[in-house]
Every structure is written in C-alpha cells, then in structure tokens.
C-alpha positions in Angstrom: 22.5 8.6 -4.3 24.9 9.2 -1.5 26.1 5.6 -1.6 27.0 6.0 -5.3 29.4 8.9 -4.8 33.0 8.0 -4.9 32.4 4.4 -6.0 32.7 4.5 -9.7 28.9 4.2 -9.8 26.0 6.4 -10.5 22.6 6.4 -8.9 19.3 7.7 -10.3 15.9 8.0 -8.8 12.7 8.2 -10.6 9.0 8.4 -9.4 5.6 8.6 -11.0 2.6 10.2 -9.3 -0.9 8.9 -10.2 -4.2 9.8 -8.7 -5.9 6.7 -7.3 -9.0 8.7 -6.2 -10.0 12.4 -6.5 -13.2 13.6 -4.9 -14.4 16.9 -3.7 -12.7 16.6 -0.2 -9.8 14.3 -0.7 -7.2 13.2 -3.1 -5.3 9.8 -2.8 -1.9 9.8 -4.7 0.0 6.5 -5.5 3.8 7.1 -5.8 5.6 4.5 -7.8 9.4 4.8 -8.0 12.7 3.1 -8.6 16.3 3.8 -7.3 19.4 2.7 -9.1 22.5 2.0 -7.2 21.5 -1.4 -6.5 18.0 -1.9 -7.9 15.0 -1.2 -5.9 11.4 -0.3 -6.6 8.6 0.7 -4.5 5.0 1.9 -4.4 3.0 3.8 -1.7 -0.1 5.8 -1.3 -0.6 9.2 0.3 -4.1 10.8 1.1 -4.5 14.5 1.3 -7.3 16.8 2.2 -8.3 18.6 -1.0 -8.7 22.0 0.4 -5.7 22.3 2.7 -3.3 19.7 1.3 -2.8 18.3 4.7 -2.1 14.6 5.1 -5.2 12.5 5.8 -4.9 9.4 7.7 -7.0 6.9 5.9 -6.5 4.2 8.6 -8.4 6.4 11.0 -11.4 6.0 8.7 -11.1 2.6 7.2 -9.3 0.9 10.4 -7.9 -1.9 8.3 -4.5 -1.6 10.0 -2.9 -1.9 13.4 -0.4 0.8 14.3 3.0 -0.1 15.6 6.3 1.9 15.7 5.0 4.5 13.3 4.0 1.9 10.8 0.6 0.4 9.9 0.3 -3.4 9.5 -2.8 -5.1 8.0 -5.1 -6.3 10.8 -5.0 -10.1 11.2 -8.8 -10.3 10.5 -8.1 -9.3 6.9 -5.3 -11.7 6.2 -7.7 -14.1 4.4 -8.8 -11.5 2.0 -5.2 -10.5 1.3 -4.2 -14.0 0.9 -6.8 -14.4 -1.9 -5.6 -11.4 -3.7 -1.8 -12.6 -3.2 -2.8 -15.9 -4.8 -4.4 -14.3 -7.7 -1.6 -11.7 -8.3 1.0 -14.4 -8.2 -0.9 -17.2 -10.1 1.9 -17.3 -12.8 4.8 -17.0 -10.4 5.0 -20.1 -8.4 8.2 -19.2 -6.7 6.2 -16.7 -4.7 4.5 -19.6 -2.9 7.7 -21.3 -1.7 8.0 -21.4 2.0 5.5 -19.8 4.5 7.2 -16.3 4.6 4.8 -14.7 2.2 1.9 -15.6 4.5 3.5 -13.9 7.5 4.3 -10.9 5.3 0.7 -10.2 4.7 0.4 -9.0 8.3 4.0 -8.3 9.2 5.2 -6.1 6.4 4.2 -2.3 6.8 1.4 -1.1 4.4 0.0 2.0 3.0 -3.3 1.8 1.2 -5.6 3.7 -1.1 -9.4 3.5 -1.2 -11.0 2.7 -4.5 -14.2 4.1 -5.9 -15.9 0.8 -5.1 -15.0 1.2 -1.4 -12.4 -1.6 -1.8 -8.9 -1.1 -0.7 -5.5 -1.3 -2.6 -2.7 -2.4 -0.4 0.9 -1.3 -0.9 3.5 -3.3 1.0 6.9 -2.0 2.1 8.8 -5.2 1.5 12.4 -6.2 1.4 13.8 -6.2 -2.1 13.9 -10.0 -2.3 10.1 -10.1 -1.7 9.0 -7.1 -3.6 8.2 -8.9 -7.0 5.7 -11.2 -5.0 3.9 -8.3 -3.4 2.3 -6.2 -6.2 -0.6 -4.1 -5.2 -3.1 -6.4 -3.4 -6.8 -5.7 -3.1 -9.2 -6.1 -0.2 -12.9 -6.0 -1.2 -15.4 -3.6 0.2 -17.3 -6.4 1.8 -14.3 -7.3 3.9 -13.5 -3.6 4.7 -17.0 -2.6 5.7 -17.1 -4.0 9.2 -14.0 -1.7 10.1 -14.9 1.4 8.1 -16.1 4.4 10.1 -19.0 5.5 8.0 -19.4 8.9 9.7 -15.8 9.9 9.2 -15.9 8.7 5.5 -18.9 10.8 4.9 -17.0 13.9 6.3 -14.5 13.5 3.4 -17.0 12.2 0.9 -15.0 8.9 0.7 -16.5 5.7 -0.6 
C-alpha cells in the first residue's frame, strides 16, 4: 500500500481465513490473500492453542521441517513425497516442469503447514511471484509424516 502512495496507482489487500482443522485443544487457520499494486497472492497456515490463543509450533510436533534463519524448510527426506504432490498438482501445467528450479524449491522455499484430519500435511510455500502458480498447496501423506511425528506431543494437543 505504501508503494502505491504518490504514484497514480492504488493498492488493495484482501485476505480470507479458513479453518483447516479445529479440535478441542488446537485450531489451524489458513490465510489466503492477495495484494494489488503489482499482483501477488499468498497462502500460509497458523496453528493456535484453542484455550489461550497462543501460537502453536506445529513443526515441534510433526518435525517435517528444518529451521534456518527464522524460517522452516521441508526436510530433504520428504522431498520425494512433495515431488509426487507437485507433479499431480501441476499435471496440466507443463511449464511448471521446465528447468530444475522447481525441484530445488521443494526444500529451499520456506514453508508453513497445516495438519489434516487424516494426519497428512498440507504444505504452503513462500515462493517468488514467478513461481507461485506452480506451488499450490502440496500434500505429504500420513505414512510419510509418521516417522517424524512426536506422538506424545501430538496427543497433548489431540492432534491427528
């Protein structure tokens, strides 16, 4: 919005909040938004403790990411599962497979994620605008997440 001021341009911002998961001890919210003044869209997930409203770090429970510089990146061991989801999501968009950058992006773009009722994971990538269309919500199955999930911590929050 600040960039639009003084430039014969107008800016707008819009966001939609959806509950990805609501259980007795936690709520996972997915924020989908867009910004105009240039065009940009994004999606990310936030988990909250149901009683306090405090942020809940899902990665401390599901351990699917590697922390670096205040960001979370998908652990390399889950790249094959994310690759499968990427291929399915982009089956009708062949331009998303040009070059090898998309494969590197699976583990090199920051992520947020939400757990799903089947204990699978939905991944939301923070990508450059030029890559955003090729990185819709990707899925990692429960069977691939299970080896990293801390069952005791998940039980504390009644998470799948």
